[in-house]
N, C-alpha and C positions, 0 to 999 in steps of 0.2 A: 567556317570553311576552313579547309587544311592550309598549312602553310604551303607556298608554291614549291619550296625545293623538295617537299615531301610528296608533291602530287603524283609524279610518275610512279613511285613506289606504291601509293595508296591506291592507284587504278587497279581495278581487277580486270587487267588485259585478257580493265573495269569498263362565234363567226367562221369565216373561211379558215383553212388549215394552210401551213406551209411546211414543205420538206427541205432540209438542209443536208448536203452530202459532200465529203472531203475525201480525196485520194491522195496517197503519198507513193510517191514512188517513181549438222551431220555427224553426225558422229559416226566414226569408223573404227576399225581395229587397227591396233599397232602390231607389228612384228619384227624380228630380229632374226636374220639369217648369216649363216657363214658364207664367206666369199665364194662365188660359183659363176661359171660362164653364164652370160645372158643373151638372150636373143635381143636383136635390134628393137628398142622401145619406140613408142609412137613419139612425134615431136615433142620435146620439153619445152614449157613456157619460162623455164629459167634461163636468164641471158648469162652467158659464161659460167654456166654450172660446173665446167671442169676446170676453171681458173685458170685457162691456159694464156688468155689474153691479159695482159699486164700493163697498167699505167703507172709509172712511177714505182711506188712500193706497195701499191695495192692493185688486186684484180679488178679489170674494167667491170663498171656497173655495180660494184659492192661497196659498202662502206662499214666501218665499225660502230658498235654502240655499247657503251658501258652502263649497265643498270645498278651494279653494286660493286665496288671496289674496282680499280684499275687492273688491267690484265695486259700482257704482252701479245700483239698480233703480227703475224708475218705471212708472206707467201713463201712456201718451202719447196725444195726439190724432190722431197718424199711425194710419191703420188700413187693412187689406186690404178689410174689409167693415165696415159699422156706423160707429162713431165713435171707437172705443178699440183699442190694442194694448198690449202690455207691452214693456218695453225693458230691455235689460241693457248697461251701458258700462263699459269700463275701459281706463286708459291703459297701465298697467304690466303687464297681463296677469292674467287671472282663470280659475278654473274654478268657475262659480256658475250658478244657475239658478232659474227660477219652477218649482215643483213642486207637484204635486196627487196625491193618493191615489184611486184609482178601483176599485170592485168590477167583478170580470169573471167570466165563467163559465169554470170550469176545463176543461181538454181542448176548447177551441175556437180558432178561427182567427179573429184581428182585424185590422184594418187601422187602424194610427196615422197621422196625417197632420197638417200645419199648413203655414201660409204664413210665410216668413221674409223679411224685408228686411235688408240690411246696408250698413254705411258703414265702409270702411277696416277690414275685419276682417282680422287678421293671425293665422294658425293658430298660430304659434309652436311651443310645445312640445304643444299640444293639438290639436284638430281643426278648431275654428271655431265656427259657430253651427249648432246642430242639436238633435235630440230624441233622448232615450234613455230606457230602461226600466230601473228597479230592481226586481229580483225574478226576472229571467231570464238572469243573466249579462251579457255585453257585447253587448246589443242595442241598435242605434241606427240612426237614419236617415243619409242622406248629409249631410256638412257643407257649409255655405255659407260662403264666404270672399270677401274683396274688397269691392267696392261694387256691389250688385245691387238691382233692383226687386223687387217681391214675388214669391218663388219658392216653389212648393210642393215639400215633402219629404214621403215616406211610407215606410211600412214594413209589411209583413205578417209576422204571428208566430202561433206557437201558444202558448197560455197555459200549457199542460202542466198541473202540479199546483198551480196558483196561483188563488186566488179573489179576489186583490187585487193591484194592481200600483201602482208610482209613475211618473207620468210627469214628465220634466224637460224644461223649454225651456232648452237649455244655451248658455253661451259658454265654450269651453274643451274639456272632454271629456278626461279622463286626461292632463291638461297644461294649460297656461295659454294663453289667446288674448287677444288685445287688439282694440280697435275698439267698434263700437256695432252691435247687433242688435235688431231688432223681431220679435215672435212674435204671430200671429193666427190665429183660426178653427181652434183644435186641436180634432182630432175622433179619436174612437176608436169604430170600428164593427165590430160582430161579423159575420163573413162566413159562418160554419158552426160547428156544434157538435156533439159525440158525445152520444149518450144513453147515460148511464152506468147500467149494470146489473151490478154487481159479481159476478165468478163466477171460481172458481179451480180447477184441477185439479193436485191434489198426487201426485206419483209418489214414494212412499216408497222405491221400489227404486232410484231413480236419485240417487245420492250423489255429493256434490260434495267438495272437500278439506275435511278437518276445520277447525272453528272454533278458532283459537287461544286458550286461556285468557287470553293476555296482552292481548286487546282489551279486558279489564275492568280495565286498569290505572289507577292514579291518580298525580297529580302534586301535590307540595307545594313550596311556595316561601318563601323568607324574604321576605313582603311582607304588609302589612297585618296581619289577625289570623288569618292561616292558621295559623302555629305559635304566636307569642306572642300571647295572648288567644284561642287556639282549642284548639290540640291540647295546648300545653304549660301546666302548672298554676300557673305563677308569678303572683301577684296584684299585685305591684309593678311600676311602671314604672320605667324608667331607674335599675335598683337599683345600678348601680355608677357613676352620677353623670357621665354624659357632659355632660350640661348642668350650668352652675353653678346651685346651689341658689337659687331665688328669680328666676331669670330667666324670661322670658315662655315659653320653651320647656319648662321644667322642670315635672315634676309634683310636685316638692318645695317647700314653703314654709318660710319661717323663722318659728320659735315664739319670740316674745319680741323683744328689741330687733334690729332689721334689721342693725345694725353688728356683732352677735355672731358671725355666720358669714362665714367667709371660705374661698375655694378655694385649697388649698395645692398648688403644683406639686412642690416639693422632697420626696422620699420618698413621693410618691404610691402608693397600694397598687396601683391598676390604672388603666390608662387615662392621661390627661394631668394629671388632678388629683383630690384627695379634700377633702370639705368638713371643716372644723373650726370648732368653736365654742366661745367662751369667755363664760359667763354673767354673770360677776361676783358679788360677794360678796351674799348674801341673796337672789339671784335664780334663776329658773329657767327654762330656755329651751332651744332646740335646733331640730330640723327635723322636719317631718311629711308625710305623703302621705294625702290624702283619695280618696274614690271606690271604696272597697273594699265589695264585697258579701259581707255576713256572714249566717249563718243561725243561728238560736237552737239552742243545743246542740252545734253542730259545733265540731270542734277544728281548730286550726291550729298548724303547726310551721314553724320557720324558723332563721334564724341571723344574727348580726350580727358584723362584723369591726371592732373597736374598736382604738384606740392613744391614748396620752396619758401624760402624766408622774405620773398617779396622783392629781393634786389636783383633777381634774374628776369624780371619782367620789364617790358612786354615779351610775351611769346608768340612768335608768328608760326601759324599752321598753314602751309601752302599746298595746293594742288597744282602741279606743275604738267603741262603738256608740250612745252618746248623749250629751246635754250634760251631764248630771248627774255630779258627781265619782265616783259609784258605778257608772255605765255604762261601766265600763271593766275590763280585767284587765292587770295590770302585772308585767313581769319586771324585777326590779332587779339590776343587773350591777355586780360588784366586781371587783378585781383587774386593772383596765385598767393596762397597763405600756406602755413606750415602744415596743415591737416591737408589730405588729399581732398581734392573737389572735382567734380565733373563738369566740363564745358561742352555746349553743343557745338557742333561743326556743320557747315552747310556750303556747297560749292556748286557751280555750275562750269562745265568745261566749254570753252569757245572753239575747241578745235578736237579732231579725233587723233588718238595716240596709242600705238600699241605698247609704249614703254613710258607711260606716265609716272609720275612720283609724288609721293607724299614727304613734305619737308617738315620738321618741327624744329625750329631754331630760336635762339635767344638772343636778344641785343642788350641784355643787362649784364652785370658783372657778378651776380650771385649764382648759387646753385638753383637748378631746376630738375626735379625729379618726375619721370613719367611713370604712372602706374599702369596704365592701359590706353590703348587707342583703337577705334573702330572706324571703318568707313564702308558703307554700302551704297548702291545705286538707290536713289531715293524713291524708286518704284517697287522696292522689296515689300514683300507681302508677309508680315510678322517674321522678317529675317530671312525668307525663302525667296528664291529667284522666281518671278512671275513666268519666265519662258519656260522653266522646267515644270512649275505647277501646272501649266496649261497642258503639257505631254502627260504628266501623270494623270491628269483628270481624264485625258482621252484613252489612257491605258486602262484606267477604271478597274485596277486590281481591288479585290474586296478586302485583302489583308496585307499588313506589312510586318515582317518579322524584323526585330531591332533588339539589342545594338550589336550582335554578333551571333555565330562567327567566333573565331579564335579570340576576337578582342574582348569578349565577355569575360573569358576565364581569367582576366586580369584587371577587371574594371570594377571600381567601386561607385555604385549609382549615386552615392551622396556627393561625389564630386560634381555631378550634372544638374544640381538643383541650387535655387538660390540666385542672388545677383550675378549675372552672367560675367561682369568684369572681375568678380571676386572669387570666380570658381578657378581653382589651380589648374595650370598648364601641366600635363603630364607627358613624359615619353610613352608613345603608343606600345602597350605592353606585349603585343603580338606581331605588329608590323612596322613599317618604316614611319619616320615623322613624329609630329606632335598632336597629342590630343588635346585640343584647345578647350574641351568641356563646355563650348557654347551651345551644344545641342544635347540636351538631356532629357529627362522624362517630360517635362512641361512642352518642349519644342516638339518632340516626338508626337505627343498627344495633339498639338496644334496642327502639325503636318497631316495627321489622319483626319482631323475635322475639315481641314481645307480640301483635301481630296476625297473626302466621303469614304473612308476605309476603317476597318477595324485594326486596332493595334494588336500586335503579338510580341510579347516581351520575353526574352531569354534572361534567366537569372545566372548568377555567377556561382556555378557549383565547381569551380576549379579551385581557385585561391579564396573563394568566399565561403561563407557558412550558412547554415539553416537560418540562424537569427537574423542575419542581414537580408536574406531572401524573404523572410515573413515580413520583416520590417518594411521591405519595398512593396510588398503586397498591400500592406495596410496603408503605406504612403499613397498608393495608386487608387485603391478602392475602398479604403476605410472611411467611416463617417469623420466629420470634422471634430467630432467629441472624442475620437481615438487620440493617442499620443502621436502617431505619425500623420494623422488627418489634420491635426493642429498645425503641424509643420507645413503641410501642404497649403492650408489655408493661409498661414503666414507668407508663403511665397506666391500668393495671388490666386489661388483656385480652390475656394471652400467647397465645391460640389466634387463627389468622388468621379474619377475619370471611368470607372467601370470596365476595365479591361477584362475580357473573358479568356484570352489566350495566354498561356504561360508555358514555356519550356524550362525544365530542368536541366540547364546547362547545355552544352555544345561539344560534340565530338569528343567526349571524354574517354572514349575507347582508344584514342591516338597517343602516342607518347610525345607528340608535338604539342599537346594541350597543355597549358599550364595548370598544375594541380593534378595531373593525371596520377590515377591510382590503380592497382591491380582490380580486375573485374569484380571478384568477391567484395572487396571493400566499397567499390562504387554502387553495387546493388544495395548495400546498406545505406549509403550516403543519399542515394535516390529516395529511399524510404524516408529518411530523416527529413529531408527537404520538403517532400510531398506532405508529410503529417504537419510540419510547421506552417506551410504556406496554406494548405486548406484549413488550418486552424484560423487563420486570419480572414478567410473568405472561403467558405465551402462550395460556392457557386463556380469557381474558376475551374477550366478545362486545362488539364496538365498533359504535356508532351514530353516523354520520356526520351532520352538519347538511346539511339539504336544503331545497330550496324549488323548486317547479314551474317550469320555464323555464330560462334559460341557466345559472342557478346549479346546477341538478341535473344538466345535460348535462355541465358542466365536472367537477364533483365525481365523477361516475360514470366518466366517461371517464379521468379522472387517477388515482382513487383506488379502483377496483373491487376490487383486491386489499388494501386497507386499511380495510375496513369489513365488517361482518356485516349490518347493517340500515342504513337511510337514514331520516332523521328529516322529518317534514312536520308543519306546524301549520296549523289554520283556526280562526277564530271567525267567527260570524255574530251579527249584530244583530238588532232586532226587525223582522221581515218584515212586508209589507203583506198583511192578510187572515190568516185561520187557517190555511188550507190552505199559502198561500205561506209563512208563518211555519215551519211544520213541515217543509216540502219543502226549506229551505235546506240542512239538515244532511246528508240523504242526497246531495244534488246535489253538495255540496263533496267528499264521500267519493269519488263516482263520478268527478269531475274529477280528483282526484289519482290514482286507481287507473288511469284511463285514460291519463294521461300516463305513468305508469311502464310500462304495457304498451307504448307506443309506444317508450320508451327501449329496451327489451328487442329490439324490431326494428331499431332505428337506431344504437345505439352499440356498436361492435365489441368493447370491452372487457368487455361483459356477457355475450359468448357463453360458454356453458357455466357460468354463474354465476346463482345465485338469490338476489339481493340484494332482500329484500322491505321493506315500509314499516313504520316505527315512527311511527304518528301521535301522537306523544307530547305534543301539546296539542291539544285540541278541545273546543268548548263554544258556548253562546250567551254574548254579552257585550254587555249594554245595561243600562239603567236606573240609578237612583239608588243611592249606596253606603249602604245602610242598615246594614250590619255591617262597618264600618271602610273603610279604603282598598279599592277595588274590591270592596266586600262588596254585590253585587246581590243581589235576591231572585229567585227563579224560581216560575213559575206552572204551572198545569196544561198550558198549551199548549206550555211548555218541555218537559215530560215527554214529550209526544207526540213532539217532535222527536228527543230523545234516543233514544226508543225505535225512531223510523224509522232514526236513525243506526246503532244495533245490527244492525238488519235489513239495512242496506247492508253493514256489516261481514261479516255472514253471507255475502252475495251475494258479496263479493270475498274470500273466504277464502283463495283461492290466492295472493294478492299482499300482502295486509295481515296483518302478523304480530303487531303491538302497537299499542295505543292506550291513552293515558293521559289520563282525563278530568282537565281543569284547571278549579278546582283542588278539592281535597278539602274543605277547612274554610273557611267565611266569604267568602274571595276567589274570587268567581264559583264558589261551592263547593257541594258535593252536600250538606253538611252544614252546618247554621247554629247558632251558639251565642250566648247571653248570658253574663255573668259566672257565672251559676248553673244554666244550663239548655242542653241541646243536642237537637236535632231534625233528622230527616232532611227536607230540602227536596224538592220535588216530583222533580227529576231524580235525586236519590239513592235515592228509592223505586224508580226504574225500573232503575237500575243494580244494585240489591240484589236486585230480583226476578229480572232476567234472568241474572244471575250463578248465582242459586240453582236456576232452574228451566227456563231455555231450554237446549235440547239442543246437542250439540258436532258432529253430522254434518249438515250442511245437506242438503236434498233440493231437487229442481226443483219450482218452483211455476210453472204456466202458467197460461193463460186471460187473463182481464181484470179484474184486481181493482179498478181505479180506482173510486171515489177512495180506495180503501183501500189500506194496505201490508201485505202479507201475507209471513210468512217461515214456514218450517217446518225442524224438524231433529230427528234421533234423539238420544236420550241415548247417551253413548258405550257403554253396556253393552247397547244393543239393548233395553232393557226397555220404552222408552216412546218415542212420538213426540209432539213438542211442537209446537203451532201458534199463532202469534202474529199478532193482528190489530191495527193501529192505525187508528182512524177519525178522521181529522182534520177532520171536518165538523161542523155543528151539528144534523145531522139523523140520526135512526137509519138505519142501513143494512142491506139485506137481502143476506147473501152466498151466493150458490149454491156448494156445496162438493161436489166429487168427490174421494175419496180412494182411490188405489189403490196396488198394490205390497206389499200384505200383508193379515192378517185382524186387525181391530181390535173392541175392545169397543164396545158402542153408546152408552156413557156416557163422560163425562171429568170431570177436577178442572180447575176454572177459577180463575185469579187475575186480578182485574180492577182498574185504576186508571181511574176515571172521575169526572165531575162536571158540574154544571149550568152552571158559570161558568168560561170559560177563563183568567181570571185568578184563581182560587182558589190559595192558598198556604199553606203550613205556617209556623208561628211557634214558636221555642222557649219551652218554659214553658206552652204553650196546647194545647188539644185539637187534633189535626190536622184541616184542611179537606180535604186529600187523603191517601187511604190505599190500602193493598192490602187487597182483599177477596176472600176464598177461599170457594168453594162446591164441593163435591162431588156426585158422582152426576148431572152436568149432561148431559142427553140430546145426542147429537151426531148430527144427522141430514143430510140432504143441504141444509139451509139454515141458516144461523147469522143471528140478530138481533144487530146490533152497536150498542150505544147510542152517542150522539153523544159526541164527545170523550173517547175512551176507548181504553184498551190492554187487549185480552183476550189471556190466555195460557192455552191450554187443553193439557192432558197426557192423552193417549188411550194406554192399554195394549193390547198385542197379545193375542190370545186363544189363542196357541200358544207353546210354549217358544222358538220360533225364528220370526223373520219368514219370509215366503214365500221371500225370497231370502237370499243370505248375510248373515251378521251385520255391521251397520254397523262400519265402522272397519278391517275386515280388509284387510291389504295397505296400508294407509295410513300415512303417516309420524306419528312421535311428536309430537303437537301442541304437548308442552312443550319440543320440541328447537328451538334457533334454526337458521334456515338458515345453512350454513357458506359462506363465500366460498370459491369454487372447485368447489362442487357443482354438477353439472348440474341444470338445472330439473327438477322432478319426481322427482329422484334423492334 
């Protein structure tokens, strides 16, 4: 995933049978003309488009936005009409604008216009002075450059599935421009509009290629609280002392005399140093960590690694839940020797505490050195949180991508194998915080086993090399007789893990990526990695780094024989308006699928090959970080967009093979956790619902569903048809439904996610504000009433043992089989 500070720049503003159905829910010419008298236009949707109303130093209703480099913004007395305009100036080049958000009518035609005056505007790497729209892709007026008098620019466009847009008066535009530009009399006028009467015709007998189960994949990265503080059950931070005890960054504090603790580099247990404390005669002191969440009656287990000359014993390790001396439980450790030794810990908290503590103190006079310490709830499952595992099992994702993300481009997989206490702590190479290396290959494989998912491993093609990637493949998949297989066996797993899915790197097209190289060099690097990795296991399926545009074109032309899938990523921010917010996701998916269809027609190396898309990072990404680094909250409106995205995956089932929602826990996650609770976020509810209930063989949906989004699919066994409807509006919609191609029961089972507030959200430890409601025996007639801001999934059974036409799926490829390089399309 991209660095968050690069995100805005990277977005490309970016038996019986049953039926299931889901429903969700311009391009014009630019021109430029010399100033001339105008007749009175229709009413404009732009508030204060003449900038006459001013609040402080800004025009009322407008704000400034800087996309690249700072600019000077002002309200000026120069005007095309009236007395005021707005100005943007830059000496060094900028991409910045005055912006306003406006409501528009969806599926309507508008004209955007304004008057622009310029002084020495140099386009530079940008376009110049212009207007553009956020919410419809790269829509903009013609740019004005040089020194000009007032010049009118305009753009006609279709709003499509948008009920809101952002209008920008720009200096720059996808690059930096310099000079001075004034803007006045900005107008947005509706020219025509469609009357929306949603109606669909579903032809259950017209089947499309099956939906791959892998579109319900997930992605976890060593970032924020996704793994540590999310999936993994460890309660202690920096348990192997990457930071010196007592330092500002360290969660550990010194108990007693500050001079009693020192970090020793000689014979450190793990990493660069280990803390050592000497409390002195008659004193007691050591180190401690607070912020532990304890529950009354709950048990906690752990271990501590200690060394010393024996004179510092006994060592007391105490779990503390209150200030009184009795409000703790203590394990007294004796037998500390010069060589590090591991001692077991076990506690039971008698009271609940949000700020419990673990204290490690000595009553002796000699030195005590702490190598590592661990504490987990006793009910952990092989190191994982049982409450999170339960939700992951309900999510039922078929595949998990790991370990990154940007993280992988600086990650050495060897750091994550062997004795967990001996694995070195590192600074996270791409994000904030420390990588404890407690979760490596063995733990990731255990997680996949525990939740019945397939592993998908990304290798380091940034700072790593092909030899290391090949060794990693051999470590994971090689027989115990191979060199790496013997190491795996020594680490406790003699049998190969048999991981099928492998990604050669992550987002290597981006200059934020560690080890980024020019495109031509990376084309060669991918080929080198693929050759080395397949040399260790020819059966693996390789996913190449992709990005729509010249990167994709070069990778596909040069490496078609060295990949099975090609990766694409997209994230969208908070859209303008409810419908516009929802529409961003399916629009991004369509853009990527359309590009790859063009590649199949224009890149000779793809002839006879079926290289499909692994959209292995996709999601919304906006808002404050409430759940740690990148721990954004999701709302009902985000759930609508994720459902619309799944509908689009169904419509693109012939070319999109995998999709991995990013990320699973906390970090822009489908599941959110506190230290003691876990819950599905709104987007997680959608992924869980569709994975469990939506069909696998999509059918044709015709008619005019707008403003709804409708998808339908047969279950794989032909027992039912499912119909899904997303209503991304604030009004109830009446959907005219015509269902053909089979004989169906007159009633259905309905699963619905809905609410009265588009910003409704769920929070761990509290009753959910958004949930899935199931209803049985719902009449299914020629009209469906769809509540506002809702997702409705109907399952309709057929009335005969077989549908009227051939059974769904007959003659279709195995949806679990990856497209193999070299196979002809459709073969």
